[in-house]
N, C-alpha and C positions, 0 to 999 in steps of 0.2 A: 694857721697857715704853715705849710712845710717850708723850712729854710734849708738851703744847701749848707753842708758842712764847709768850714773855711777852706779846706783843701780842694773843694769842688768848684768854688766860685771862679769866674773868669778873671784872668790876669791882664787882659788887653787894656791898655791905656790910650787907645786910638792912634798909636804911632805905627808907621809902616814897618815892614819886615818882622812879622810875628806869626806864630802858628799856635794852635791850641786844639787838643783832642780830648774828648770824653768818650770812653768806651766801656762796654760791659760784655763779658763773655760768660757763658753758662752752659751746663749740660742737663739734659732731661734724665732723671734717675731711671725711668722705666726703659727708655730706648737706648740711652747712651749717646744720642745725637747731640751735637754741639752747635752753638749759635754765637754770633758776634754782631753787636750793634755799635755803631760808631758815629759820633757827632764831631765834625771837624771845622775849625775856623782857619782860613788862610788869608793872610794880609800881605800882599806882595811888597817888596822893597821899593819898587817903582810906584811913586804916588799917582802916576797916571793910570795905573791898573786898579780896578775896584776890588775890595775885599769880598769874599764869598764864603758860604758855608756848605758843607757836604754831609749828606746822610747816607750811611752805608749799612746794609744788612747782608749777612752771610749765614747760610745753614750748611753744616757739615754732617751728612748722613753716614751712618756706619757702613752702609752698602757702597759707599764711595761717591754718591751723588752730591755735588756741591751746587747750591743756589746762591747767586751773588747778584745784588742790584744796588745801585747808588744814584743819587740825584743831587745836583747843585742848586743852591738858593741864593738870591740876592740878600745882601746884608739888611735891606729894608724889610725883608720877609721874616726876620729872625729877632729873637730877644735873648739877651744874655743878662739875666738878673740874679739876685741872691736867692730867688725862689726856684728857678728852673732854667734849663737850657732849652730854648724852643726854636725849632725850624719850621715855620709855617704851622701845619697842624700836628707836627710830631714834637714830642718833648721828653726830657729826662729830668726828673726831680729826685729828691733824696730817697724816696721809697716807691717810686712808680715810673714807668716809661710807657708811652703810647706812641704809635707811629704808623705811617702808611706811605708806601712808594708804589706808584704805578708807572711803568716804563717798559717799552719794547715788548709788549704783550705779557709782561709780568705784573702781577698784582699781589703785593705782600703787605700785611698789616699785623700789628701786635698790640696787646694789652697785658702788661705784666706788673706784678707787685713784688717789691723787694723788702725783705726784713731789714731792720737796722743792725748793721754789724760794726766791726772794729774799724776805726780810722787809722790808717797806717802811713807813716812817713818813711820814704826810702832813704832820706838823707837826714843828718842831724838838723834839728829844728832851726838852728841859727843860720844855716846855709840858705834857707828859703827867704831870708831877709836881705841877703847880699846878692845883687845882680852880677855875679861873677861867672856863672855857668851859662852855656848857650841853651841848655834845656833842663827842665825839672820834671820830676815825676812824683806823684803821691796817689794813694788809694783811699778815697773817701769812705769806701765800703769794701774792705779787703775780702770778706767772705760772707755771703748772705744766702738765705733761702729765697727761692723765686717761684712764683705761681702765677698762672694766667693762661693765655692762649696766643698762638701764632696762626695766622691763616696765609697759606701759600697757594696762590692760584686756585682758590675755591676750596682747598682742603684745610680744615681746622685741626690744629694740633694742641692738645692740652699739655701744659708744661708744669712740672713739679720737680724741682731740682735745686742745684746749688751753683753759685757763680761769684764773680768778682767785678768791681767797678773801679776804674782808675782815671787819672787826669794827667795829661802831659802838656807842657807849654814852654815857650821860649822863643829865641831868635831864629833857631834852626834845629832840625833834627840831628841827633848824634850821627857821626860818620858811619857807625854800624852798631847794631844792638840786637840782643836776644832777650826775649821776655817769656817766662813760662809761669803757669799757675795751675794747681790742681787742688780740688777739695775731696778727691775720691781715694780714701784709704780703706782697704778691706778690714772690717771689724774694728775700726778706730775712727775717732773724730779728729778733725784738724784740717790744715791746709799747708801747702808749700808755695811760696812766692819767690821767684828768682828773676833778677834783672842784671844783665851784663851790658856795659856800654863802653864805647870808645868815643870821646868827645873832647872839646876844648875847654880848658880850665884857666881863664884869665891869662896872665902873663906867662904861666907855666907852659902853656901849649897843650898838645894832645896828651890825654891820660886815659887809662882804662881802669875800670873798677867793676866789682860784682857785689850785689846786695842779695843775701839769701836769708829768708826768714821761714822757719818751720814751727808750726804749732801742732803738736802731736798729743792728743788727749788734753791733759792739763799742763803739759810741759811746753815751754817756748825756747827756741834756739835761734840766735841771731848772729849773722856773720856779715862783716863788711871788709872787703879785701881789695887790694890794688894790683893791677898788672898781672892778672892770672886768667886771661881769656884765651881760649884755644878753639879755633874753628877748624873743622876738618870736613872736606867734601869728597865724595866719591860719585860714581856714575849713578848709583841707585838711590841715594838719599843724602840730604845734608845731615851732618852729625855735629852735635855740640857737647863738648866735655866740660864739666865744671867741678871745682873743688874749692873748699875753704876750710880754714882751721881756726878754732876758737880756743879759749883758755882750757876747756875740759873736753871738747868734742871736735871732730872734724866731719865734714860732709863731702861726698863726691858722688857723681853720677853722670849719666849720659842721656841726652835727648835726641830723638831722631824721628823722622817721618818720611814717607815716600813723597817724592816731588809732586805726584798727582794729587796729593792731599792739601797742597798749598793754594790759597786764593790770591 
């Protein structure tokens, strides 16, 4: 039986005021099209409001077409176990995800297999044991091969590509954050994982930090920095500038996309 890695298991202890997100994003190698599947738990602070889960699927086509569909489920229709995250007939396990959403004349389903990749912690391991942050992030499978099929309104798409799977949980989402990941380097193997957040840190109050990890062929580069987030917006696209300095290297870059490409 498959068992979820420790960083993928649910952290909800049945108390109110909690959220949890499991998501995977991936690209098909042949077409370059991107996909985003997300399982979300929402537990309101008001105990009179019922917890619920949401299943979200988005396809980003290179020609600009975006398909987006989501559905909510009662907590009684879901299972959060050490083996899988299950929302009615859809699930995410350590090496597989299957799902189906039928809503508003849209019919989307998927059957996908994930290779077993590196478990990656964005914070020092000790910090996951101390409930001082309002939210936490870890990647049970930071980079994997993915194969299978997706069917969108009767059209079956065979998938063969690379992706990443992560898990976010806590009392509330960060005030603002940017996340980026890519597995696509020309003529090289590896991936880049980048997360910048602005959140509350116990009695210290609001802090900002960036975690950048680059695996390039056989080399690994890790950066953890504070107070270096710069957001810049113009009329055409949001732009995100990032940089970090380590003992031997520094990294800097820019992320941007046209607003029409956002879901």
